[in-house]
C-alpha positions in Angstrom: -0.1 -0.2 0.1 2.8 2.4 0.8 4.1 2.1 -2.9 1.5 3.1 -4.4 0.7 5.6 -1.9 3.5 7.0 -3.0 2.4 6.7 -6.6 -0.8 8.3 -5.9 1.4 11.6 -4.6 3.4 12.1 -7.4 0.9 11.5 -9.9 -2.5 12.0 -8.3 -4.4 12.0 -11.9 -3.4 9.1 -13.1 -5.9 6.4 -12.6 -3.8 3.5 -12.3 -2.1 4.6 -9.1 -5.6 4.7 -7.6 -6.7 1.6 -8.7 -3.5 -0.5 -7.4 -4.1 1.4 -3.8 -7.5 0.5 -4.0 -7.2 -3.1 -5.0 -4.2 -3.4 -2.2 -6.1 -1.9 0.5 -9.4 -3.9 -0.5 -7.0 -7.2 -0.5 -5.5 -5.9 3.2 -9.3 -5.8 4.7 -9.4 -2.0 4.3 -12.3 -1.9 2.8 -13.6 1.7 3.3 -9.9 3.1 2.4 -10.4 1.0 -0.7 -13.6 1.9 -1.4 -12.7 5.9 -1.3 -9.8 5.4 -3.4 -12.2 3.8 -6.0 -14.4 6.9 -5.4 -11.8 9.3 -6.3 -11.1 7.0 -9.2 -14.1 6.9 -10.9 -14.2 10.9 -10.1 -11.2 11.3 -11.8 -12.1 9.1 -14.8 -15.9 8.0 -15.2 -15.0 6.3 -18.1 -12.6 3.8 -16.6 -14.4 0.7 -16.3 -11.7 -0.8 -13.9 -12.9 1.9 -11.3 -16.4 1.1 -11.3 -15.3 -2.7 -11.0 -12.9 -2.1 -8.5 -15.6 0.5 -6.8 -18.2 -2.7 -6.8 -16.0 -5.0 -4.8 -15.0 -2.9 -1.9 -18.7 -2.0 -1.8 -19.6 -6.0 -2.0 -16.9 -6.6 0.5 -18.9 -3.7 2.6 -21.9 -6.0 2.2 -23.7 -3.0 0.3 -24.9 -5.2 -2.6 -27.2 -3.0 -4.3 -24.5 -0.5 -4.6 -22.1 -3.2 -5.8 -24.7 -4.2 -8.4 -25.0 -0.9 -9.7 -21.3 -0.6 -10.2 -21.0 -3.5 -11.9 -23.8 -2.6 -14.5 -22.0 0.8 -14.9 -18.7 -1.1 -15.6 -20.6 -3.0 -18.0 -22.3 0.3 -19.9 -18.8 1.2 -20.3 -17.3 -1.7 -21.6 -18.0 -0.9 -25.0 -16.9 -3.7 -27.6 -14.8 -6.1 -24.6 -14.9 -9.2 -26.0 -16.4 -10.6 -22.5 -18.9 -8.5 -21.0 -20.4 -11.8 -19.6 -18.6 -11.7 -16.6 -19.2 -8.8 -15.3 -23.0 -9.7 -15.9 -23.2 -12.7 -14.2 -21.3 -10.7 -11.1 -23.9 -8.4 -11.1 -27.1 -10.7 -11.2 -25.2 -12.4 -8.4 -25.0 -9.2 -6.2 -28.5 -8.5 -7.2 -29.5 -11.5 -6.3 -27.6 -11.2 -2.9 -28.8 -7.9 -1.8 -33.1 -8.8 -2.5 -32.1 -11.5 0.2 -30.2 -9.5 2.7 
């Protein structure tokens, strides 16, 4: 996380640093911090689908299932001609199902 924090400090406009730090924080169990980074990432570049995927993953780990499903759908909408939107579509469906049960 420390290296990615330095990357964000060096170039706060580079979405890759925010994405990498958000992933690292989420994997370390720092889901609120991961979500904050993902929010900043989406604010910097709303068209960047991986930002929405990362924000969805953080929200999912925080049990915010309906919001996670919305972010997965937002990622799908931004993927354009990506060869395999099926994976994200499946995730959005699973999270939506989980949201209705929770």
